[in-house]
MDAnalysis code that builds the backbone (N, CA, C; Angstrom):
import MDAnalysis as mda
import numpy as np

u = mda.Universe.empty(300, n_residues=100, atom_resindex=np.repeat(np.arange(100), 3), trajectory=True)
u.add_TopologyAttr("name", ["N", "CA", "C"] * 100)
u.add_TopologyAttr("resid", np.arange(1, 101))
u.add_TopologyAttr("resname", ["MET", "ARG", "LEU", "ARG", "ILE", "VAL", "GLY", "LEU", "THR", "VAL", "ALA", "ILE", "ALA", "PHE", "LEU", "VAL", "THR", "ALA", "TRP", "ASN", "GLU", "ALA", "GLY", "LYS", "ASN", "GLY", "PHE", "VAL", "GLY", "PRO", "ALA", "ARG", "ALA", "ASP", "LYS", "PRO", "GLN", "THR", "ALA", "LYS", "GLN", "ASP", "ALA", "SER", "TRP", "VAL", "THR", "GLU", "ARG", "VAL", "ASP", "ALA", "TRP", "GLN", "PRO", "ILE", "PRO", "GLU", "GLU", "ARG", "ALA", "PHE", "ASP", "GLN", "ILE", "GLY", "TRP", "ALA", "SER", "ASP", "LEU", "GLY", "GLU", "ALA", "GLN", "ARG", "LEU", "ALA", "ARG", "GLN", "HIS", "ARG", "ARG", "PRO", "VAL", "PHE", "LEU", "PHE", "THR", "TYR", "ASP", "GLY", "ALA", "SER", "LEU", "SER", "GLY", "TYR", "ARG", "CYS"])
u.atoms.positions = np.array([
    [0.980, -0.965, -0.160],
    [-0.377, 0.215, 0.620],
    [0.783, 1.089, -0.110],
    [2.099, 1.118, 1.107],
    [2.517, 1.348, 0.470],
    [3.920, 3.227, -0.155],
    [3.951, 1.856, -0.999],
    [4.647, 1.852, -2.365],
    [3.956, 2.040, -3.089],
    [2.677, 2.071, -3.444],
    [2.093, 2.485, -4.523],
    [2.005, 4.116, -4.483],
    [1.945, 3.943, -2.566],
    [0.922, 6.031, -2.546],
    [2.008, 6.151, -3.445],
    [3.825, 6.041, -3.092],
    [4.332, 6.686, -3.150],
    [4.822, 6.668, -4.966],
    [4.625, 5.583, -5.607],
    [4.641, 5.697, -6.846],
    [3.155, 7.478, -7.606],
    [2.963, 6.320, -7.189],
    [1.458, 8.121, -7.629],
    [2.388, 8.987, -6.597],
    [2.410, 9.609, -6.421],
    [3.098, 10.985, -6.120],
    [4.377, 11.423, -6.574],
    [5.104, 10.245, -6.685],
    [6.336, 9.930, -8.161],
    [5.434, 10.284, -9.829],
    [4.597, 9.738, -9.783],
    [4.038, 10.370, -11.108],
    [2.707, 11.655, -11.503],
    [1.761, 11.964, -9.851],
    [1.731, 13.276, -10.617],
    [2.444, 14.450, -10.634],
    [3.495, 13.789, -9.137],
    [5.192, 15.513, -9.587],
    [5.379, 15.074, -11.122],
    [5.070, 14.212, -11.435],
    [6.120, 14.442, -12.475],
    [4.822, 14.919, -14.011],
    [3.873, 14.458, -13.955],
    [2.937, 14.849, -14.837],
    [2.364, 16.242, -14.360],
    [3.081, 17.005, -13.083],
    [2.516, 18.481, -12.925],
    [3.064, 19.222, -13.625],
    [4.972, 18.657, -12.964],
    [6.358, 19.490, -13.880],
    [5.941, 19.338, -15.057],
    [5.711, 18.286, -15.874],
    [5.439, 18.540, -17.359],
    [4.628, 19.551, -18.412],
    [3.838, 19.420, -16.956],
    [2.322, 20.449, -17.785],
    [3.374, 22.091, -17.752],
    [3.580, 22.209, -16.473],
    [4.358, 23.579, -15.925],
    [4.698, 23.596, -16.823],
    [5.872, 23.339, -17.801],
    [7.227, 23.647, -18.701],
    [6.830, 23.025, -19.822],
    [5.262, 23.007, -20.125],
    [4.733, 22.939, -21.258],
    [4.160, 24.820, -21.784],
    [4.128, 24.880, -20.742],
    [2.614, 26.495, -21.094],
    [2.048, 26.050, -21.936],
    [2.152, 26.512, -23.200],
    [0.615, 26.510, -23.600],
    [0.403, 25.756, -24.857],
    [1.465, 24.821, -24.961],
    [1.278, 24.000, -26.112],
    [1.006, 21.851, -25.375],
    [0.583, 22.514, -23.860],
    [0.849, 20.814, -24.126],
    [1.158, 19.929, -23.388],
    [1.700, 19.340, -23.378],
    [2.690, 18.601, -22.621],
    [4.196, 18.656, -24.155],
    [4.227, 19.229, -24.671],
    [4.569, 19.159, -25.865],
    [6.448, 19.494, -25.722],
    [5.515, 21.619, -24.830],
    [6.960, 21.829, -24.154],
    [7.322, 22.627, -24.854],
    [8.596, 23.904, -24.909],
    [9.529, 24.806, -25.832],
    [9.643, 24.489, -27.013],
    [9.800, 25.053, -27.286],
    [10.647, 24.939, -28.688],
    [12.132, 24.811, -28.475],
    [13.362, 24.214, -28.929],
    [14.605, 24.329, -28.195],
    [15.439, 24.922, -29.211],
    [14.801, 25.300, -30.676],
    [15.894, 27.099, -31.202],
    [14.629, 27.950, -31.345],
    [15.622, 28.357, -31.123],
    [15.258, 30.439, -31.210],
    [13.918, 30.511, -32.373],
    [14.599, 29.852, -33.603],
    [14.530, 30.344, -34.846],
    [14.215, 28.718, -35.904],
    [13.537, 28.867, -36.606],
    [13.638, 27.610, -37.566],
    [14.485, 27.233, -38.403],
    [14.817, 26.290, -38.714],
    [16.138, 25.999, -39.822],
    [15.905, 25.639, -40.953],
    [16.773, 26.031, -41.736],
    [15.516, 26.074, -43.203],
    [16.280, 24.845, -44.619],
    [16.106, 24.502, -44.934],
    [16.473, 23.136, -45.943],
    [18.592, 24.140, -45.689],
    [17.963, 25.314, -46.564],
    [19.538, 25.963, -47.089],
    [20.592, 25.234, -45.919],
    [19.896, 26.058, -44.771],
    [20.904, 26.010, -43.614],
    [21.305, 24.956, -43.632],
    [20.314, 23.488, -43.115],
    [20.703, 22.602, -42.941],
    [21.252, 21.690, -44.408],
    [21.599, 22.147, -45.419],
    [22.783, 21.620, -46.465],
    [23.582, 21.969, -45.853],
    [23.572, 23.662, -45.583],
    [25.595, 24.145, -45.265],
    [26.304, 22.726, -43.861],
    [24.816, 23.707, -42.610],
    [25.559, 22.519, -42.184],
    [26.377, 20.336, -42.188],
    [25.183, 20.659, -42.870],
    [25.679, 19.421, -43.090],
    [27.365, 19.691, -43.817],
    [27.494, 20.390, -44.787],
    [28.443, 20.256, -45.934],
    [29.817, 20.488, -44.748],
    [29.516, 21.559, -43.973],
    [30.246, 22.010, -43.062],
    [31.251, 20.332, -42.150],
    [30.256, 20.107, -41.845],
    [30.371, 18.464, -41.288],
    [31.510, 17.548, -41.522],
    [30.527, 17.052, -42.928],
    [32.186, 16.255, -43.973],
    [32.912, 17.043, -43.931],
    [33.201, 18.288, -44.965],
    [33.997, 18.471, -44.221],
    [34.968, 19.111, -43.859],
    [34.976, 18.798, -42.320],
    [35.488, 18.909, -40.942],
    [35.645, 17.266, -41.215],
    [34.748, 16.256, -41.492],
    [35.351, 14.686, -40.620],
    [36.049, 14.344, -41.634],
    [36.604, 15.168, -42.772],
    [37.376, 14.501, -44.017],
    [38.480, 14.026, -43.127],
    [39.041, 12.611, -43.590],
    [40.526, 12.536, -43.372],
    [41.796, 12.731, -43.493],
    [42.766, 12.968, -42.889],
    [44.023, 14.395, -43.183],
    [44.995, 13.159, -44.047],
    [45.907, 13.671, -45.174],
    [46.721, 12.742, -45.601],
    [46.830, 11.491, -44.802],
    [47.652, 11.951, -43.326],
    [47.927, 11.362, -42.351],
    [46.991, 9.901, -42.100],
    [46.407, 10.179, -42.520],
    [44.607, 9.322, -42.060],
    [44.958, 8.391, -42.875],
    [45.596, 8.486, -44.128],
    [45.169, 8.217, -45.252],
    [45.865, 7.140, -46.542],
    [47.074, 6.998, -45.204],
    [47.768, 5.828, -45.576],
    [47.439, 4.519, -46.261],
    [46.404, 4.444, -45.748],
    [45.993, 3.280, -46.892],
    [46.029, 3.335, -48.261],
    [45.644, 3.978, -48.054],
    [45.591, 4.410, -49.827],
    [46.481, 4.501, -51.245],
    [47.785, 4.332, -50.026],
    [49.183, 4.410, -50.403],
    [48.992, 2.824, -50.674],
    [48.678, 2.054, -50.339],
    [48.318, 0.195, -50.429],
    [48.475, -0.122, -51.889],
    [49.454, -0.929, -52.475],
    [49.470, -0.908, -54.535],
    [48.083, -2.366, -54.046],
    [47.138, -2.177, -54.911],
    [45.846, -2.713, -54.396],
    [46.064, -3.723, -55.631],
    [46.002, -4.935, -56.228],
    [45.712, -5.552, -57.176],
    [44.516, -6.120, -57.389],
    [43.503, -6.269, -58.652],
    [42.240, -6.766, -58.863],
    [42.766, -8.159, -58.834],
    [43.292, -8.987, -59.090],
    [43.905, -10.519, -59.531],
    [44.974, -10.354, -59.324],
    [45.491, -12.278, -58.756],
    [46.900, -12.877, -58.454],
    [47.352, -12.889, -59.437],
    [47.098, -12.845, -60.262],
    [47.861, -11.994, -61.754],
    [49.176, -10.960, -61.909],
    [48.375, -10.479, -61.513],
    [48.804, -8.385, -62.074],
    [49.628, -8.137, -60.203],
    [49.324, -8.717, -59.313],
    [50.066, -8.716, -57.656],
    [51.247, -9.124, -57.935],
    [51.177, -10.561, -58.231],
    [52.467, -11.507, -58.559],
    [53.454, -10.275, -59.620],
    [53.414, -10.534, -60.536],
    [53.459, -9.706, -61.477],
    [54.014, -7.514, -60.477],
    [53.222, -7.575, -60.508],
    [53.899, -6.334, -59.920],
    [54.468, -6.874, -57.523],
    [54.808, -7.610, -57.561],
    [55.961, -7.728, -57.136],
    [56.940, -8.939, -57.381],
    [56.728, -8.668, -58.685],
    [58.667, -9.330, -58.858],
    [58.910, -7.516, -60.079],
    [58.348, -6.877, -60.446],
    [58.686, -5.140, -60.274],
    [59.065, -4.457, -59.715],
    [57.811, -4.656, -58.387],
    [59.160, -3.920, -57.300],
    [59.648, -4.738, -55.936],
    [60.004, -5.923, -56.518],
    [60.555, -6.876, -55.218],
    [60.165, -6.456, -54.126],
    [58.530, -6.347, -53.864],
    [57.959, -6.714, -52.589],
    [57.769, -7.896, -52.305],
    [56.602, -8.116, -50.889],
    [56.424, -9.288, -50.936],
    [54.675, -8.908, -51.254],
    [53.992, -10.606, -50.694],
    [52.470, -9.897, -51.958],
    [51.848, -10.780, -50.784],
    [50.613, -10.026, -50.027],
    [49.903, -9.957, -49.133],
    [48.239, -10.371, -49.760],
    [48.253, -11.693, -49.231],
    [46.752, -11.995, -50.039],
    [45.234, -12.418, -48.482],
    [44.441, -11.797, -49.674],
    [43.445, -11.798, -48.387],
    [42.617, -12.207, -49.288],
    [42.075, -12.953, -48.151],
    [40.678, -13.786, -48.809],
    [39.145, -13.900, -48.110],
    [38.402, -13.800, -49.067],
    [36.976, -13.661, -48.273],
    [35.845, -14.633, -48.434],
    [35.090, -15.439, -47.660],
    [33.916, -16.066, -48.679],
    [33.116, -16.184, -48.240],
    [32.344, -14.174, -48.080],
    [31.282, -13.990, -47.922],
    [30.529, -14.296, -46.022],
    [31.029, -15.358, -45.359],
    [30.480, -15.475, -44.065],
    [31.460, -13.873, -43.172],
    [29.790, -13.949, -42.392],
    [29.801, -12.769, -41.355],
    [31.416, -13.039, -40.967],
    [31.504, -12.196, -40.701],
    [33.206, -11.800, -39.969],
    [33.059, -10.633, -38.540],
    [31.748, -11.133, -37.537],
    [31.531, -10.570, -36.810],
    [31.618, -11.675, -35.897],
    [31.811, -12.915, -36.195],
    [31.981, -13.597, -34.499],
    [33.836, -15.106, -35.185],
    [34.479, -13.767, -35.860],
    [35.540, -13.861, -35.643],
    [37.089, -13.557, -35.163],
    [37.906, -13.944, -34.611],
    [38.793, -12.847, -33.808],
    [39.903, -12.880, -34.620],
    [40.168, -12.104, -34.933],
    [41.922, -11.777, -35.373],
    [43.319, -12.473, -34.600],
])
């Protein structure tokens, strides 16, 4: 019985607080932005964020690997540059359960 009274009291307190903060919009609450953003503002914001997240040259070392599309080309390039070949194969199964 006592637990029900405490739960009911907490629920009423929450509802009263939510109602008071919402003002005349019911339970919707106040708007968080001073002005609505237009689609153009959203697009420019996204563009700025994408540009800021682009990797710097030091982070693009992966792109400097000499990738080959087939094993014959990889062997030819390895002989030409006197470098080893690293062969990676993938059978299409999910790698999420495997450990390296």
